N, C-alpha and C positions, 0 to 999 in steps of 0.2 A: 284276403288273409283272415283267418279265424282268430279272434281275440278271446281268450278264456274269460269266463264270467266271474269267477271268484276274485275278490280283491287281492288275495295273496298271490295268485298266479299272475294277475295283471301287473302287480308291482314287480314281480320277478322279471316279467317280460320287459317292462319299461327300463328297469335297471340294466338288463342285458343290452338293450338298444343304445342307451346312453353311454355305457362303457365302451361299446364298439365304436361309437361316434368319436369319443375322446381318443381312443387308440388310433383311429384314422387321422385325426388332427395331429397326433404325435408323429406319425410316419410322414405326413405331408410337410410338417414343420422341419423335420430333419432333412428331407429331400430338397427343399427350396431355400433353406436358410443361407447358403453360400451366395447365391445370386442376389438375394435380398440385401445381404451385407454389403456386397460390392456396389450395387446400385445406389444404396443409401449413402455409402461413403462418397461415391462420385457426385451425386446430387448435392450433398452437403458442401463438398469442395467447390463446385461451380457456383453455388449460391453465395458462399462466403467471399469468393473471389470477385463476383459481380458486385456485392455490397462494398468491398474495398475499392473497386474501380469507381463506383459511383461516389464514394466519399472523396476520393482523390480529385475527381472532376468538380465536385462541389467546393473543395478547398481551392481549386484553381479559379473558379468563378468568384469566390469570395476574395481571393488575392487580387483579381482584376478590379473589383469594386474599390479595394483599398488604394490601388494605384490611381484610379480615377479620382478618388477623394483628394489625393495630393495634386494631381494634374489640374483639377477644376477649381482649386482654391484661389480666389482673386488676390488675396494678400500675398500668397506665395508667388503668384505670377508677377506681381509688381516688384517684390523684393528681388526675384531672380532677374527680371528685366533690367533693374537698376544695377545689380551686381555685374551683369554681363556687359551692359552698355558702357558703364563708367569704368569697368575693369577695376573695381574696388576690392577691398579685403572681404572675403566671404565668411569671416568669423561671425558677423552679425546675422548673415543669412542662415548659417548653420544653427545658430542659437535660436532664431525664430522658428526654424524647421523642427528642432528638437522640442520646443515648447508647444508647437501647434500639432505635431503629429507623433509625439512620443508615446501616446496612448494606443496607437495602432498595433494590432497583434501581428507583427511581421518580425522576421528574424534579422534581415539586413536590408538596407536601402542605399541607393546611390542616385545622384542626379548629375548627368553629363551635359556639358555645353555642346553646341554644334561642332566644336573643334575636337571633342572627345575628352576635354579636361573634366576631372571629377570635382565638381563644385561641392556636392554633399557626399560624404562617405569616402573620402580619398584613401582611408585606411583599408578599404575593401578592394584591393588592387585586382585580385583575380576576377571579382564580379565586374568591376569597371572595364577590365580588359575584354571579358567575354561579351559584354554589352556593346562595347566599341567595335568589336570584331564583326558584329552583325551588319555594320555599314550604315549608310545614310537612310536606308529604308525605314529604320526605327523611328525617324523623326516625322514620318508621314502616317504611321498606323501602329495599332497595338500589336504586340507579339508575346508569345509564351514559349519557353524552352526550358530544358533542364541543364543544370551545371553540375558536373561531377567533380567536386572539390575534396579537400582534405577532411571536411566535416561530413562527407557523405553526399548523397544525391540531394540537389536543391532545386525546387521549382522557382523559376524566375518569370516575372511578368513585367513588361515594359509598356510605357504609354508616353507619346510625344507631348511636350509642353509648349504652348505658344502664348504670346501676349498680343492681342489685337492683330491676329493673323500672322504675326512675326514669330517664326520658330525660335524657341529658347533652348531646346535640347530635349532630353528624354529622362524620365524617372523610371527607375527599376526597383521593384520590391521582391523579396524572396520568402519562401517557407521551406525549412529544411525537412527532408524526409530521412533523417539520420537515425542513429541508434535509439534515441529517446522516443521518436515517433514510431519506429518499428516495435519497440517494447510495449508502447501503449496499444498498438494494434494487436499484438500477441495477447495482452491481458484481456482485450475486449472479445476476441474471436477464438482464442485457444489454438490458433494456427501459427505457423512460422513464416517469416518473410525472408526472401533471398534476393539480394541485388547482384546481378550477374553481368559481367563485362568480358567480352571476348572469350567466352567459355569458362570463366573462372568466377567463383563467388567472392566478391570483394567485401561484402558486408551481409550479415545475417543475424537472426536472433538465436541461432544455434552456436554452440561452442565447438567449432570445427578446427581441427589441426590443419596446417598448410597443405599437407598431403591429401586432405579430404575435401578440398575446395573445387575439385574438377566438376564441371556441370555439363551434361549432355543435352543440348538444346533439342526440343521436339519430343523428348521422352516423357511419357505420362508418369512414370515411376523413376525415382532417383534414389540411389543408395547414398545416404548422407550419414557419415559416421557409422554407427552400427545398426541403424534402422532404415527401413524402406519408407519413403515418403511419396504420397500422391501430390503432384505439382500441377499448378494451373497458372498460366501467364496472366498478368494484369496489364491492361492497356492504359498507359499513362496519358494518352490523349494529346501529346505535344511532342516536340522534337527532343528526344531523350538521347540522341547520339547512339553510342554503342552500349548504353546501359539498359538493362531489362530487369523488370521487377516480377518476381514469382511468389505465389502464395502456396504453402505446402501444409499438408496434414499427415500426421503419422499414421501409416496404414495399420500398424500394430495397435495403436490406440483406438482407431476407428473400428477396426474389426473386433478388437477385444471388447470394446464397449457394446457393440451390437451382438456379439456372441454371448455376452453376459445377459443381454436382454432375451436372446433366443433361449439360452439355458434356463433363465427364469421362467419363460413361457413353458418350457418342457417340464420344469419342476412343478409349476402350477397345474399343468395338465395331469401329471402323474398323481399329485396329491388330490386333484379333483376327482380322478377316477377312484382312488382309494376312499376319498370322502363319500362318493356316491355309493360305493359298496358298503361302507360302514353305516351310512345313514339308512340305506336299504335294509341292512341286517337289523339295525335297531328298530326300524319301522315294522319289520316282520316279527321281531321278537316281542315288541311292545305294542302291537296293533290294538290289543284289547284293553290297554291300561287306561286311556281316557274314559272309555265306556264303563270300566269297573269303578273308577273314581267317581264318576257321575252317579252311578247306581248307589254307591255308598253314601254320597251326599243326599240323594233323594230319600234313602232309608233314614238318615239322621233327621232330616226335616220332618219325615212322617212320624218320628218318635218325639217331636216337639222341640228338637234342638236346632239351632240356626248357626252352623259353623261359618267361620270367616275364611273365604278362599278368594284368591286374586283372579283377575281376568287373564285370559290367554289370547294370543294372536288368532284372529278368525281366518285361519287358512282353509278350513273346510267346514262341513256341516256340524261336525262334532264341536269345533271351537265356537261356532255360532250358537249352538244349543247350550254349551257350557257357560258362555258369557251371559246369555239371557237368563239362565237359571241362577247364575251368580247375582245378577241384578235383582231377581225376585227374592232370593234369600236375604240379600242386603236390605231390601225394602222391608221384609218381614222382621229382620233383626232390629232395624231402626224403629219400627212400630212397637216391637217388644220393649225396646229401651225407653221409648216415650211412655209406654204404659207403666214401666217400672218407676220412672221419675214421678209420674202422677200418683202412683201407689205410695211411693215414699213420702210425697208431699201430703197426701191424705192421711197417711199414718202419723206423720209428724203433727198435722193439725189435730188429729184425734188424741194425741198423747201429750201435747204441750199446751201451756196457757198462752193465749194470743198476746196478752199485755206484757207479761214478764219474761216469756221465753222459758220458764221453768216447766217441769213436768206437771201434769194436772192430776186430780184425784183419781180419774179413771186409770191412768198408767200406774198409780200406786197399787191399785187392786190387781192389776195385771202382773206386775213384777214381783210383788211381795211373796207369793207362794214359791216361786223359784228361789229367791234369796233365802227364804225360811228353810226350804229343803236342803239347800247347800250348807247353811249354817248348822243344821241338825247333823248332816253327814260329817262335817268337819269339826263338830263340837265347839262351834263358835256362838257368840251372842249377837243378837240384833237389838238395837236401841233406836228410839226416835226422839227427836226434839220438836215439840210443838211450839210454834212462835205465833204471838198475836200482838199486833201493834197497839200501843197504849193510846187511848183517847183519839182514835182515828176518826170517829164521827165528828168530833169537834173540828178537826182539820177540814173535813169535807164541808161542814156548815160554814166555816169562816172563809175558806179559800176556794171552795168549789170542787167539783168532782175531777176536773182536769188536773188540778194540783194534787188532789188525792191520789190520782193514778201515778203521778210522778213520784210520790212518796212510796207507793208500792213497788215501782221499778227500782227505786234506790235501795229498798230492802232486798229485792231479788239480786241486785248487783253485789250487795254485801255478802249474801249467802254464797253466791258463785265464787267470790274472791277468797272467802275464809274456809269453805268446805274442801275436803280432800277429793282426789280424783275418784276414789272408791265410794264416796258419799253420793246420795241422791237427794236433790232439793225439789220440793213440790209446792205449788200453790193450791191450798185446799179449798179456797173460796173466800171472797171478801178480803179482809186483812189478815187471814189466818194462813200460815205457812207451816211446812213440816220438812224436817231433815231426817232421812233414814240412813243410819250409819252402822257399820259392823263394829262390835266391841261391847263392853259392859257399860253401865251407866256412868261410871267414873270418867271414862274417856269422853262420853257424850256430854257430861256436865262441863268438862273443860272446854269442849268445842262450843257449847252453848254460851259459856261465859265470854269466849273470844268473840263470838258473833255479837253478843250484847254490848261489849265494850266498843267494837268497831262501829256499830250502829249508833251508839250514844254520842260518839264524836263526829258523826257524819252530819253534814249540813246541806240542806237544799235551799238554794238561793234563786231569786228572780229579780225582776225590775222593782217590784214593790213588796217583796216578802223575803223572809229568812226563817226557815223552819228547821227545828231540831226535833227528832222523834226518838222514842224509846219503845221497847217491846218487853213483854213478859214471856217467860220460857218454862215449859213443862217437860221434864225428861223422864222416860220410862223405858223398860226393857221387856222383851218378850220372854215368857217362861215356857219351859218344856211341857208343862201340864196343860197349856192353852190349846194344844192340838190344832184342829182345823179352824178354831176361832181365834187364832193367835193375833191376827191383825185387829179385829174388833176389840179384843181384850187390851192389846197394846195401846190403841187409840184412847180407850176409856181411861187407862191409868195416866197416860200423858195429859189427857184433858183435866183429870182431877188435880194433877200437879200444876197445870196452867191456871186453873181456877184458884188454887191456893196462892200462886204468885200474884194474881190480880188482887185477891183479898188482902194479901200482905203488903200492898202498897205499890205494886207494878215495878217495872224495870228491874226484874230480878229473875234468877234461875232457881227453880224448885225441882227436886228429884223425888220421884215416887219410889218407895213409900216415904212420905214426909218425915216421919220420926227418925229415919236413918240419915238423911242428908238434905240440908237446905243451904243453898248458896245465894247470898244477897249482896248486891253492890249498887245500891241506889245512890244516885248523885245528889 
C-alpha cells in the first residue's frame, strides 16, 4: 500500500482509517450486545446465588459451633445431670443457662431430656416438638434441618448432651431465615429472595398479591408481579422439607443497566469518531501555527527581546523544539534580569552616599539640568538649602570618627523625615548636606527652619556619651539669568548665605541675598 509522503495527505489517510475502525466497532457492538447482555445477566445471577449459598452454609457451620459450645460446657452438663437425676425444679438451670449462654447469637434454643421433656425453652413448643419428632437418633449424633414455622424458614442444629457417657438429652439452637434476614440479603446483593413451598411463594422480598404467588419450578424466568425475573435455586444444604429458596434478579433491571452501558459505549464511539474528525480538521487547518509562533519568537529574540511563553507537551518534534527554545529564552531572560539587578545596584552605588543613603554630589549634577529645564518650562522656582553641622570637628576629636559617622546618619535621618516627597536630599561631602526643593526661597527658608528645629532637639546617646548637635543653613534660589551656570551660581549663593550663618553665631538660617531675609533661632 502506497502511503502519501506529504504530512497533510498522511493525516487525512490516518483519520479515514481511524474513523472506519470506529464505525466497525459501532456495528459489532450493536450486533453482539444482546448476547453479551444475557450472558452477563446469567453469570451475575449464578454468582450471587452461589455467594448466598456459601453464606448459608457458613451460617450453618457457625450455628453448629454454638450448639457445641453449649453441649461441651462442663458446668451446664453438671447442672443438667442434677436436674434430670433428682427431678428438681429446672428454674435454677434455666437461670444458669441464660446467664452463661445469653450472649450467643442465636434466635431460639431448647434442651430436651431423653424423654422429650423441654427442660430449657419450654415456650418454644413448635421447636421442641420438631426436635422430639426426629426420634432417639438425635441423642447419638449432630443433625441439621429446617423448620418452616410462623416466623418463616428457620435453620435448626441439634447436638446430643451427655455427662460421663450418660446421655442427658439434646440441645437445639436456631437461626431464622425470615423477613429480616431476607431484607438484609436484598440490601447486600440487590436481588430478591423467594421462599417456595408446594409451588407457591410463601415469603419473599417482593410485594406480591396472593394471585401473583404461583411459582413454576424449574423455569429460569418467572413472571412475578409485572416484571420478569431470572431465578436461580439456592441449595440449603440440609433437610428443608418441602421448602425451597430461590434468588431472583429483575431482567428489566439487569438488561436495562447493561443496555445503558452499551448505549454509553455507542455514544462514546460516536463522539470519538466526531472528535477524531474535529481534531483532524483542526490539525489540518492549524498545522503551521506552532511553526509560525516559533518563528515569531525567534524573530523577537533576534531583535533583543526575550518574551515569556510557557512549555507545551512534547508530543512531537515541534513540541520538543519549542520547549528547548523556551528554556533557552528563559535562561537569556534570567541573565538579562540579573544584569539589570546588577546595573541598578551599580547605578545606586554611583548615585547614593554609602554612609547616609542620601544622594551624592554626582547625582546632584546629573539631575539638576532636568529639574532646571522643567522649572523653566513650568515657570517655577528652584531653591537649595545648604546645611553644615556646627563644630563637627570637635565631635570627631572628642568621640572619634565612628561617633561622628553616627551624627552624620542622624542628620540624614532628620532630612529624610522633614523633607517632602518632591524634595531631594544630598550629602555633598564631609558634614555638608544639601536639599534641592521646588519653590521660592520663602518656602525653602521655612523648610530649613523646620529641619534646624528638629535637629536641635535630636539627641544621640550611647553607653558613655550624649550628643546634641546643631547646624547652620544657607538658602538661595536659582535665577533665570544664570542660564547654563545655574547650579554653580546657586551653590555659590547658598554657600555665601551659609558662611554668613556661621559668622553670625551658627545654628541659624540665612537666606541670600542677606539684606532681604535673615532667620535666626539660636538656642
